[in-house]
One Martini backbone bead per residue (centre of mass of N, CA, C, O) as a GRO file, in nm:
protein
  439
    1MET     BB    1  -1.306  -3.770  -0.947
    2GLN     BB    2  -1.506  -3.709  -1.248
    3VAL     BB    3  -1.780  -3.477  -1.277
    4VAL     BB    4  -1.999  -3.400  -1.560
    5ILE     BB    5  -2.181  -3.131  -1.696
    6VAL     BB    6  -2.416  -3.153  -1.966
    7GLY     BB    7  -2.547  -2.936  -2.234
    8ARG     BB    8  -2.740  -2.721  -2.348
    9PRO     BB    9  -2.850  -2.425  -2.347
   10ASN     BB   10  -3.052  -2.339  -2.077
   11VAL     BB   11  -3.107  -2.614  -1.869
   12GLY     BB   12  -2.942  -2.584  -1.567
   13LYS     BB   13  -2.638  -2.644  -1.495
   14SER     BB   14  -2.557  -2.421  -1.286
   15THR     BB   15  -2.784  -2.480  -1.088
   16LEU     BB   16  -2.694  -2.769  -1.027
   17PHE     BB   17  -2.410  -2.711  -0.938
   18ASN     BB   18  -2.487  -2.528  -0.695
   19ARG     BB   19  -2.666  -2.737  -0.553
   20ILE     BB   20  -2.445  -2.953  -0.497
   21ILE     BB   21  -2.226  -2.746  -0.354
   22LYS     BB   22  -2.382  -2.517  -0.185
   23ARG     BB   23  -2.301  -2.284  -0.399
   24ARG     BB   24  -2.229  -1.967  -0.564
   25ILE     BB   25  -2.037  -1.993  -0.853
   26ALA     BB   26  -2.213  -2.014  -1.080
   27ILE     BB   27  -2.356  -1.834  -1.319
   28THR     BB   28  -2.707  -1.734  -1.319
   29MET     BB   29  -2.910  -1.697  -1.615
   30LYS     BB   30  -3.137  -1.635  -1.869
   31GLU     BB   31  -2.907  -1.606  -2.034
   32SER     BB   32  -2.764  -1.741  -2.294
   33GLY     BB   33  -2.430  -1.841  -2.243
   34THR     BB   34  -2.288  -1.768  -1.970
   35THR     BB   35  -2.129  -2.019  -1.983
   36ARG     BB   36  -1.784  -2.106  -2.095
   37ASP     BB   37  -1.624  -2.242  -1.895
   38ARG     BB   38  -1.477  -2.452  -1.686
   39ILE     BB   39  -1.622  -2.549  -1.372
   40LYS     BB   40  -1.429  -2.638  -1.078
   41THR     BB   41  -1.497  -2.858  -0.791
   42GLU     BB   42  -1.501  -2.974  -0.470
   43THR     BB   43  -1.695  -3.254  -0.343
   44GLN     BB   44  -1.981  -3.421  -0.170
   45TRP     BB   45  -2.141  -3.759  -0.124
   46ASP     BB   46  -2.172  -3.983   0.100
   47GLU     BB   47  -1.845  -3.962   0.158
   48THR     BB   48  -1.795  -3.880  -0.147
   49ARG     BB   49  -1.536  -3.762  -0.336
   50PHE     BB   50  -1.542  -3.495  -0.593
   51TYR     BB   51  -1.530  -3.359  -0.911
   52LEU     BB   52  -1.705  -3.074  -1.033
   53THR     BB   53  -1.835  -2.991  -1.368
   54ASP     BB   54  -1.902  -2.710  -1.549
   55THR     BB   55  -2.060  -2.617  -1.858
   56GLY     BB   56  -2.127  -2.518  -2.145
   57GLY     BB   57  -2.320  -2.475  -2.418
   58PHE     BB   58  -2.390  -2.682  -2.672
   59ILE     BB   59  -2.311  -2.635  -3.019
   60SER     BB   60  -2.427  -2.800  -3.335
   61GLU     BB   61  -2.312  -2.649  -3.545
   62LYS     BB   62  -2.120  -2.568  -3.775
   63LEU     BB   63  -1.808  -2.453  -3.754
   64SER     BB   64  -1.846  -2.213  -3.968
   65GLU     BB   65  -2.111  -2.098  -3.790
   66LEU     BB   66  -1.932  -2.029  -3.557
   67SER     BB   67  -1.812  -1.862  -3.323
   68GLU     BB   68  -1.531  -1.824  -3.152
   69ILE     BB   69  -1.652  -1.876  -2.872
   70SER     BB   70  -1.820  -2.134  -2.943
   71GLN     BB   71  -1.579  -2.305  -3.025
   72LYS     BB   72  -1.436  -2.287  -2.742
   73VAL     BB   73  -1.664  -2.406  -2.578
   74ASN     BB   74  -1.673  -2.681  -2.720
   75TYR     BB   75  -1.385  -2.759  -2.650
   76GLN     BB   76  -1.423  -2.760  -2.342
   77ILE     BB   77  -1.637  -2.981  -2.338
   78ILE     BB   78  -1.472  -3.208  -2.468
   79GLN     BB   79  -1.249  -3.211  -2.253
   80ALA     BB   80  -1.437  -3.283  -2.018
   81ILE     BB   81  -1.537  -3.552  -2.132
   82LYS     BB   82  -1.261  -3.696  -2.153
   83SER     BB   83  -1.212  -3.664  -1.820
   84ALA     BB   84  -1.452  -3.829  -1.746
   85ASP     BB   85  -1.625  -4.062  -1.536
   86ILE     BB   86  -1.890  -3.887  -1.509
   87ILE     BB   87  -2.211  -3.814  -1.671
   88ILE     BB   88  -2.431  -3.535  -1.679
   89PHE     BB   89  -2.722  -3.526  -1.870
   90LEU     BB   90  -2.888  -3.229  -1.939
   91VAL     BB   91  -3.239  -3.161  -1.963
   92ASP     BB   92  -3.538  -3.013  -2.095
   93GLY     BB   93  -3.859  -3.113  -1.992
   94SER     BB   94  -4.052  -2.869  -2.107
   95VAL     BB   95  -3.944  -3.006  -2.369
   96SER     BB   96  -3.868  -3.149  -2.637
   97PRO     BB   97  -3.648  -3.289  -2.808
   98ILE     BB   98  -3.362  -3.166  -2.973
   99PRO     BB   99  -3.103  -3.169  -3.188
  100GLN     BB  100  -2.891  -3.097  -2.966
  101ASP     BB  101  -2.941  -3.343  -2.789
  102PHE     BB  102  -2.859  -3.554  -3.005
  103ALA     BB  103  -2.571  -3.444  -3.048
  104ILE     BB  104  -2.469  -3.505  -2.760
  105ALA     BB  105  -2.525  -3.808  -2.756
  106GLU     BB  106  -2.334  -3.864  -2.996
  107LEU     BB  107  -2.077  -3.755  -2.863
  108LEU     BB  108  -2.073  -3.958  -2.626
  109ARG     BB  109  -2.053  -4.211  -2.803
  110LYS     BB  110  -1.793  -4.131  -2.954
  111GLU     BB  111  -1.633  -4.116  -2.660
  112GLY     BB  112  -1.739  -4.361  -2.480
  113LYS     BB  113  -1.987  -4.238  -2.299
  114SER     BB  114  -2.161  -4.267  -2.033
  115PHE     BB  115  -2.491  -4.172  -1.884
  116LEU     BB  116  -2.681  -3.947  -1.692
  117LEU     BB  117  -3.023  -3.868  -1.722
  118ALA     BB  118  -3.141  -3.538  -1.661
  119LEU     BB  119  -3.468  -3.417  -1.592
  120ASN     BB  120  -3.554  -3.103  -1.604
  121LYS     BB  121  -3.828  -2.932  -1.473
  122ILE     BB  122  -4.043  -3.123  -1.312
  123ASP     BB  123  -4.231  -2.889  -1.194
  124LYS     BB  124  -4.335  -2.912  -1.476
  125ARG     BB  125  -4.583  -3.054  -1.651
  126GLN     BB  126  -4.442  -3.111  -1.927
  127ALA     BB  127  -4.219  -3.304  -1.822
  128LYS     BB  128  -4.402  -3.548  -1.761
  129ASP     BB  129  -4.505  -3.575  -2.060
  130ASN     BB  130  -4.197  -3.594  -2.194
  131LEU     BB  131  -4.022  -3.825  -2.075
  132HIS     BB  132  -4.043  -4.063  -2.292
  133GLU     BB  133  -3.885  -3.908  -2.527
  134PHE     BB  134  -3.582  -3.932  -2.391
  135TYR     BB  135  -3.514  -4.233  -2.473
  136GLN     BB  136  -3.392  -4.155  -2.759
  137LEU     BB  137  -3.094  -4.088  -2.629
  138GLY     BB  138  -3.006  -4.381  -2.478
  139ALA     BB  139  -3.121  -4.419  -2.200
  140LYS     BB  140  -3.184  -4.636  -1.935
  141ASP     BB  141  -3.217  -4.382  -1.743
  142ILE     BB  142  -3.433  -4.143  -1.572
  143ILE     BB  143  -3.384  -3.835  -1.383
  144PRO     BB  144  -3.597  -3.651  -1.214
  145ILE     BB  145  -3.568  -3.285  -1.185
  146SER     BB  146  -3.502  -2.982  -0.974
  147ALA     BB  147  -3.261  -2.756  -0.949
  148GLU     BB  148  -3.408  -2.513  -0.819
  149HIS     BB  149  -3.567  -2.706  -0.582
  150GLY     BB  150  -3.419  -3.007  -0.536
  151ILE     BB  151  -3.559  -3.220  -0.697
  152GLY     BB  152  -3.394  -3.535  -0.716
  153VAL     BB  153  -3.086  -3.482  -0.650
  154ASP     BB  154  -3.034  -3.714  -0.449
  155ILE     BB  155  -3.081  -3.941  -0.652
  156LEU     BB  156  -2.864  -3.861  -0.851
  157LEU     BB  157  -2.623  -3.881  -0.644
  158ASP     BB  158  -2.656  -4.175  -0.575
  159LYS     BB  159  -2.587  -4.269  -0.868
  160VAL     BB  160  -2.309  -4.141  -0.884
  161VAL     BB  161  -2.180  -4.300  -0.647
  162VAL     BB  162  -2.217  -4.580  -0.761
  163GLU     BB  163  -2.042  -4.527  -1.013
  164LEU     BB  164  -1.780  -4.442  -0.864
  165LYS     BB  165  -1.738  -4.717  -0.704
  166ASN     BB  166  -1.682  -4.864  -0.997
  167LYS     BB  167  -1.429  -4.688  -1.005
  168PRO     BB  168  -1.106  -4.645  -1.048
  169ILE     BB  169  -0.836  -4.504  -0.882
  170SER     BB  170  -0.572  -4.322  -1.056
  171GLU     BB  171  -0.525  -4.076  -0.841
  172LYS     BB  172  -0.367  -3.972  -0.556
  173GLN     BB  173  -0.402  -3.655  -0.569
  174GLU     BB  174  -0.712  -3.621  -0.526
  175SER     BB  175  -0.697  -3.646  -0.190
  176GLU     BB  176  -0.507  -3.416  -0.182
  177GLN     BB  177  -0.421  -3.142  -0.023
  178PRO     BB  178  -0.351  -2.832  -0.061
  179SER     BB  179  -0.108  -2.614   0.035
  180PHE     BB  180  -0.226  -2.375  -0.150
  181SER     BB  181  -0.367  -2.054  -0.270
  182LEU     BB  182  -0.435  -1.907  -0.585
  183LEU     BB  183  -0.495  -1.570  -0.729
  184ILE     BB  184  -0.615  -1.432  -1.024
  185ILE     BB  185  -0.585  -1.077  -1.088
  186GLY     BB  186  -0.761  -0.816  -1.278
  187ARG     BB  187  -0.801  -0.662  -1.546
  188PRO     BB  188  -0.914  -0.666  -1.841
  189ASN     BB  189  -0.699  -0.804  -2.075
  190VAL     BB  190  -0.401  -0.895  -1.928
  191GLY     BB  191  -0.369  -1.238  -1.928
  192LYS     BB  192  -0.484  -1.455  -1.725
  193SER     BB  193  -0.569  -1.705  -1.896
  194LEU     BB  194  -0.298  -1.755  -2.036
  195PHE     BB  195  -0.139  -1.793  -1.778
  196LEU     BB  196  -0.290  -2.049  -1.686
  197ASN     BB  197  -0.236  -2.222  -1.936
  198GLN     BB  198   0.073  -2.229  -1.892
  199ILE     BB  199   0.076  -2.372  -1.621
  200LEU     BB  200  -0.107  -2.628  -1.733
  201ASN     BB  201  -0.049  -2.697  -2.037
  202GLU     BB  202  -0.341  -2.580  -2.137
  203GLU     BB  203  -0.668  -2.514  -2.271
  204ARG     BB  204  -0.861  -2.421  -2.005
  205VAL     BB  205  -0.904  -2.125  -2.112
  206ILE     BB  206  -1.054  -1.882  -2.264
  207VAL     BB  207  -0.909  -1.697  -2.538
  208SER     BB  208  -0.949  -1.338  -2.592
  209GLU     BB  209  -0.956  -1.007  -2.708
  210LYS     BB  210  -1.214  -0.992  -2.563
  211PRO     BB  211  -1.342  -0.845  -2.315
  212GLY     BB  212  -1.498  -1.060  -2.077
  213THR     BB  213  -1.479  -1.371  -2.127
  214THR     BB  214  -1.440  -1.412  -1.836
  215ARG     BB  215  -1.688  -1.494  -1.572
  216ASP     BB  216  -1.582  -1.718  -1.416
  217ALA     BB  217  -1.435  -1.902  -1.182
  218ILE     BB  218  -1.127  -2.083  -1.222
  219GLU     BB  219  -1.052  -2.412  -1.108
  220GLU     BB  220  -0.729  -2.551  -1.014
  221TYR     BB  221  -0.454  -2.795  -1.036
  222PHE     BB  222  -0.101  -2.818  -0.934
  223ILE     BB  223   0.239  -2.922  -0.965
  224TYR     BB  224   0.498  -2.784  -0.736
  225ASP     BB  225   0.752  -2.892  -0.580
  226ASN     BB  226   0.559  -3.122  -0.450
  227LYS     BB  227   0.308  -2.930  -0.475
  228LYS     BB  228  -0.027  -2.868  -0.416
  229ILE     BB  229  -0.201  -2.627  -0.620
  230ARG     BB  230  -0.433  -2.378  -0.601
  231ILE     BB  231  -0.609  -2.222  -0.884
  232ILE     BB  232  -0.751  -1.893  -0.975
  233ASP     BB  233  -0.951  -1.761  -1.221
  234THR     BB  234  -1.070  -1.438  -1.314
  235ALA     BB  235  -1.246  -1.188  -1.366
  236GLY     BB  236  -1.253  -0.876  -1.454
  237LEU     BB  237  -1.183  -0.581  -1.271
  238ARG     BB  238  -1.411  -0.331  -1.251
  239LYS     BB  239  -1.564  -0.057  -1.250
  240ARG     BB  240  -1.880   0.011  -1.158
  241THR     BB  241  -1.935   0.232  -1.387
  242ARG     BB  242  -1.861  -0.008  -1.617
  243VAL     BB  243  -2.105  -0.178  -1.544
  244LYS     BB  244  -2.363  -0.325  -1.752
  245GLU     BB  245  -2.382  -0.621  -1.703
  246ASN     BB  246  -2.504  -0.853  -1.495
  247VAL     BB  247  -2.289  -1.076  -1.539
  248GLU     BB  248  -2.050  -0.887  -1.467
  249TYR     BB  249  -2.131  -0.818  -1.181
  250PHE     BB  250  -2.112  -1.113  -1.071
  251SER     BB  251  -1.816  -1.153  -1.138
  252ILE     BB  252  -1.705  -0.939  -0.942
  253GLN     BB  253  -1.815  -1.060  -0.680
  254ARG     BB  254  -1.639  -1.321  -0.707
  255VAL     BB  255  -1.367  -1.193  -0.688
  256ILE     BB  256  -1.399  -1.076  -0.401
  257LYS     BB  257  -1.479  -1.355  -0.262
  258HIS     BB  258  -1.195  -1.503  -0.330
  259ILE     BB  259  -0.982  -1.366  -0.155
  260PRO     BB  260  -1.030  -1.515   0.128
  261MET     BB  261  -0.968  -1.813  -0.022
  262SER     BB  262  -0.677  -1.716  -0.029
  263ASN     BB  263  -0.318  -1.664   0.006
  264VAL     BB  264  -0.232  -1.570  -0.293
  265VAL     BB  265  -0.196  -1.287  -0.506
  266ILE     BB  266  -0.210  -1.230  -0.860
  267LEU     BB  267  -0.124  -0.930  -1.005
  268MET     BB  268  -0.219  -0.815  -1.318
  269LEU     BB  269  -0.048  -0.630  -1.563
  270ASP     BB  270  -0.021  -0.383  -1.828
  271ALA     BB  271   0.252  -0.276  -2.010
  272THR     BB  272   0.059  -0.126  -2.249
  273ASN     BB  273  -0.032   0.106  -2.112
  274GLN     BB  274  -0.137   0.423  -2.202
  275SER     BB  275   0.182   0.566  -2.148
  276TYR     BB  276   0.413   0.848  -2.067
  277PRO     BB  277   0.571   0.686  -1.917
  278PRO     BB  278   0.558   0.371  -1.848
  279LEU     BB  279   0.236   0.269  -1.675
  280PRO     BB  280   0.049  -0.004  -1.543
  281LEU     BB  281  -0.063   0.162  -1.300
  282THR     BB  282  -0.375   0.202  -1.168
  283ASN     BB  283  -0.625   0.293  -0.965
  284GLN     BB  284  -0.757   0.015  -0.979
  285ASP     BB  285  -0.507  -0.145  -0.886
  286LYS     BB  286  -0.484  -0.006  -0.609
  287HIS     BB  287  -0.757  -0.113  -0.513
  288ILE     BB  288  -0.681  -0.410  -0.524
  289ILE     BB  289  -0.453  -0.398  -0.321
  290ASP     BB  290  -0.626  -0.305  -0.087
  291LEU     BB  291  -0.816  -0.548  -0.080
  292VAL     BB  292  -0.599  -0.762  -0.022
  293LEU     BB  293  -0.463  -0.638   0.237
  294GLN     BB  294  -0.721  -0.608   0.410
  295ARG     BB  295  -0.746  -0.943   0.392
  296GLY     BB  296  -0.446  -1.063   0.450
  297LYS     BB  297  -0.288  -1.098   0.174
  298GLY     BB  298  -0.082  -1.205  -0.044
  299ILE     BB  299   0.149  -1.052  -0.300
  300VAL     BB  300   0.187  -1.043  -0.663
  301ILE     BB  301   0.344  -0.882  -0.939
  302ALA     BB  302   0.245  -0.902  -1.289
  303ILE     BB  303   0.403  -0.783  -1.578
  304ASN     BB  304   0.255  -0.790  -1.874
  305LYS     BB  305   0.358  -0.779  -2.207
  306ILE     BB  306   0.680  -0.731  -2.232
  307ASP     BB  307   0.722  -0.799  -2.543
  308LEU     BB  308   0.593  -0.496  -2.622
  309ILE     BB  309   0.856  -0.380  -2.486
  310PRO     BB  310   1.121  -0.218  -2.494
  311VAL     BB  311   1.409  -0.274  -2.332
  312LYS     BB  312   1.479   0.035  -2.262
  313GLU     BB  313   1.182   0.064  -2.099
  314ARG     BB  314   1.178  -0.136  -1.852
  315LYS     BB  315   1.309   0.034  -1.629
  316PHE     BB  316   1.093   0.253  -1.624
  317LEU     BB  317   0.866   0.067  -1.548
  318ILE     BB  318   0.971  -0.019  -1.271
  319ASP     BB  319   1.033   0.258  -1.145
  320ASN     BB  320   0.746   0.381  -1.174
  321THR     BB  321   0.601   0.162  -1.012
  322ARG     BB  322   0.759   0.204  -0.748
  323ILE     BB  323   0.668   0.491  -0.700
  324GLU     BB  324   0.361   0.419  -0.687
  325LEU     BB  325   0.459   0.188  -0.453
  326LYS     BB  326   0.581   0.328  -0.190
  327ASN     BB  327   0.368   0.188   0.022
  328PHE     BB  328   0.449  -0.112  -0.144
  329ASN     BB  329   0.769  -0.215  -0.138
  330PHE     BB  330   0.704  -0.533  -0.048
  331ILE     BB  331   0.620  -0.595  -0.340
  332PRO     BB  332   0.664  -0.817  -0.575
  333MET     BB  333   0.814  -0.818  -0.910
  334VAL     BB  334   0.723  -0.941  -1.248
  335LEU     BB  335   0.821  -1.011  -1.566
  336THR     BB  336   0.590  -1.089  -1.840
  337SER     BB  337   0.489  -1.353  -2.092
  338ALA     BB  338   0.231  -1.543  -2.174
  339LEU     BB  339   0.270  -1.579  -2.480
  340LYS     BB  340   0.597  -1.665  -2.435
  341ASN     BB  341   0.652  -1.801  -2.158
  342LYS     BB  342   0.749  -1.563  -1.955
  343GLY     BB  343   0.791  -1.563  -1.602
  344ILE     BB  344   0.608  -1.784  -1.472
  345ILE     BB  345   0.794  -1.930  -1.269
  346GLU     BB  346   0.871  -1.675  -1.111
  347VAL     BB  347   0.589  -1.622  -0.997
  348ILE     BB  348   0.557  -1.889  -0.844
  349ASN     BB  349   0.804  -1.856  -0.669
  350LYS     BB  350   0.707  -1.595  -0.529
  351ALA     BB  351   0.442  -1.710  -0.414
  352VAL     BB  352   0.576  -1.920  -0.235
  353ASP     BB  353   0.747  -1.720  -0.072
  354VAL     BB  354   0.511  -1.551   0.040
  355PHE     BB  355   0.378  -1.781   0.195
  356GLU     BB  356   0.625  -1.848   0.375
  357GLN     BB  357   0.653  -1.567   0.500
  358GLY     BB  358   0.354  -1.564   0.622
  359SER     BB  359   0.413  -1.846   0.802
  360LYS     BB  360   0.612  -1.727   0.992
  361MET     BB  361   0.788  -1.753   1.312
  362ILE     BB  362   0.922  -1.541   1.558
  363ASP     BB  363   1.132  -1.533   1.797
  364ASP     BB  364   1.141  -1.348   2.079
  365LYS     BB  365   1.454  -1.324   2.110
  366LEU     BB  366   1.505  -1.209   1.825
  367ILE     BB  367   1.338  -0.954   1.859
  368GLU     BB  368   1.494  -0.844   2.106
  369LYS     BB  369   1.770  -0.827   1.950
  370MET     BB  370   1.685  -0.666   1.671
  371VAL     BB  371   1.431  -0.456   1.727
  372LEU     BB  372   1.393  -0.337   2.018
  373PRO     BB  373   1.637  -0.138   2.035
  374ARG     BB  374   1.517   0.060   1.824
  375LEU     BB  375   1.265   0.135   1.990
  376VAL     BB  376   1.397   0.227   2.257
  377SER     BB  377   1.575   0.457   2.105
  378ASN     BB  378   1.267   0.526   1.960
  379PRO     BB  379   1.033   0.659   2.104
  380PRO     BB  380   0.712   0.805   2.090
  381SER     BB  381   0.780   0.910   2.391
  382ASN     BB  382   0.871   1.022   2.709
  383ARG     BB  383   0.652   0.831   2.859
  384VAL     BB  384   0.794   0.589   2.747
  385ARG     BB  385   0.930   0.298   2.946
  386TYR     BB  386   0.781   0.057   2.784
  387MET     BB  387   0.873  -0.230   2.567
  388GLN     BB  388   0.706  -0.482   2.359
  389LEU     BB  389   0.765  -0.759   2.116
  390LYS     BB  390   0.524  -0.979   1.951
  391GLN     BB  391   0.427  -1.266   1.797
  392SER     BB  392   0.067  -1.371   1.728
  393GLY     BB  393   0.085  -1.441   1.405
  394TYR     BB  394  -0.037  -1.572   1.082
  395LEU     BB  395  -0.177  -1.521   0.798
  396PRO     BB  396  -0.102  -1.282   0.880
  397PRO     BB  397   0.128  -1.108   1.026
  398LYS     BB  398   0.141  -1.073   1.390
  399PHE     BB  399   0.168  -0.793   1.626
  400ASP     BB  400   0.269  -0.693   1.959
  401LEU     BB  401   0.258  -0.375   2.122
  402ILE     BB  402   0.397  -0.311   2.441
  403THR     BB  403   0.288  -0.042   2.663
  404ASN     BB  404   0.238   0.218   2.901
  405VAL     BB  405   0.154   0.424   2.637
  406ALA     BB  406  -0.055   0.363   2.387
  407LYS     BB  407  -0.160   0.655   2.286
  408ASP     BB  408   0.141   0.739   2.172
  409VAL     BB  409   0.090   0.536   1.935
  410ASN     BB  410   0.099   0.624   1.631
  411ASP     BB  411   0.091   0.578   1.295
  412THR     BB  412   0.387   0.651   1.242
  413TYR     BB  413   0.509   0.452   1.450
  414GLN     BB  414   0.386   0.195   1.335
  415ARG     BB  415   0.538   0.212   1.067
  416PHE     BB  416   0.817   0.194   1.194
  417VAL     BB  417   0.784  -0.089   1.316
  418ILE     BB  418   0.718  -0.239   1.053
  419ASN     BB  419   0.984  -0.165   0.908
  420GLU     BB  420   1.169  -0.307   1.113
  421ILE     BB  421   1.059  -0.587   1.070
  422ARG     BB  422   1.132  -0.599   0.767
  423ASN     BB  423   1.439  -0.546   0.782
  424TYR     BB  424   1.484  -0.830   0.946
  425PHE     BB  425   1.224  -1.043   0.833
  426GLY     BB  426   1.048  -0.925   0.590
  427PHE     BB  427   0.750  -1.028   0.465
  428PHE     BB  428   0.716  -1.032   0.175
  429GLY     BB  429   0.392  -0.968   0.035
  430ASN     BB  430   0.293  -0.884   0.330
  431PRO     BB  431   0.091  -0.798   0.566
  432ILE     BB  432   0.113  -0.612   0.876
  433ARG     BB  433  -0.005  -0.666   1.199
  434LEU     BB  434  -0.065  -0.406   1.449
  435THR     BB  435  -0.088  -0.418   1.806
  436VAL     BB  436  -0.177  -0.203   2.068
  437LYS     BB  437  -0.075  -0.235   2.411
  438SER     BB  438  -0.117  -0.239   2.745
  439TYR     BB  439   0.079  -0.288   3.043
   0.00000   0.00000   0.00000
């Protein structure tokens, strides 16, 4: 079931969203218009589970007077309204209703949607004085709340649950847990949002040539090969020295925080990065790869905008990227064009394969037969008389190397062991954790 929060800019929608889900997902700032895309996540109240969606602030000016971004924000709001089972219409009680509030109420009536009217900022004296004026918006009941302080939010959620229980559940998939989670990550303006829109086959995320358009992490679900997959689009990850706006700083922090909550990361690169020979991999991208692997996550590289590269240069592109990734040659790469909808399915296929590779457990007898003879014939030192290798975990794959002289197993030999494991058992796209133990 879908619960959507709507309202004009800067009335506290993101604060209420974060309050309900008990996490800071939506960025909250005093700056008006911080939220642009629909931000959606699953939550529950009183044992009733539902999807909660935060939206940007609706701007009611004429279409011709709106900026490109404002037009796209309004489009996202309307799409959220259309999909909603329950709408929380949030207003700022510290001032009297303004024309934008009436425009939103009219939009909801036009779409045939009833709503719960939540009067925010009730902790301010003016809100109590203004309460009766908001009945002009056509609400049967008004729920006074303070999203910032949590006042009245429980009462609002009680009413939401009552409304939800009166709605028929139309989709079985809603209660089904996802098989695994994907995270789209990369520098600004590499095509992450368009990539997500192609997967979902809808304009789910605002796409603009202006870098930094996506600020919040956008969460959605899709069905692929009978699997329910959670996918998250993130803001562009910039170098700290280039972060100027506070809102962009918080976007970056959320990118980093989402890595541990995913199973496989799709790192998107820009094939048109200005270099010759063509080389889409920057130092910043290498830093992203390090972040992902350090946190034990699988990874797939999607080199996007390949439609803008001449066919004869594409081999150079792959070869040069492979050279730069010589220490990460286990990471699969796919050439894509989000604009032309090319290579999208191949990326998802690879991501599924990487997840399955990271999930597998190798039988001890098979390790003894395939890998151990190579280690025994190439010991780390003359003092090593005993070695045993066992898999101890997965996601990421973990192995224990047991020997009588553990201190002789240096970093170079550990890399040799990991390479032998990969040679026989793959685990492509996944970091391998090796722990050396004394016998």
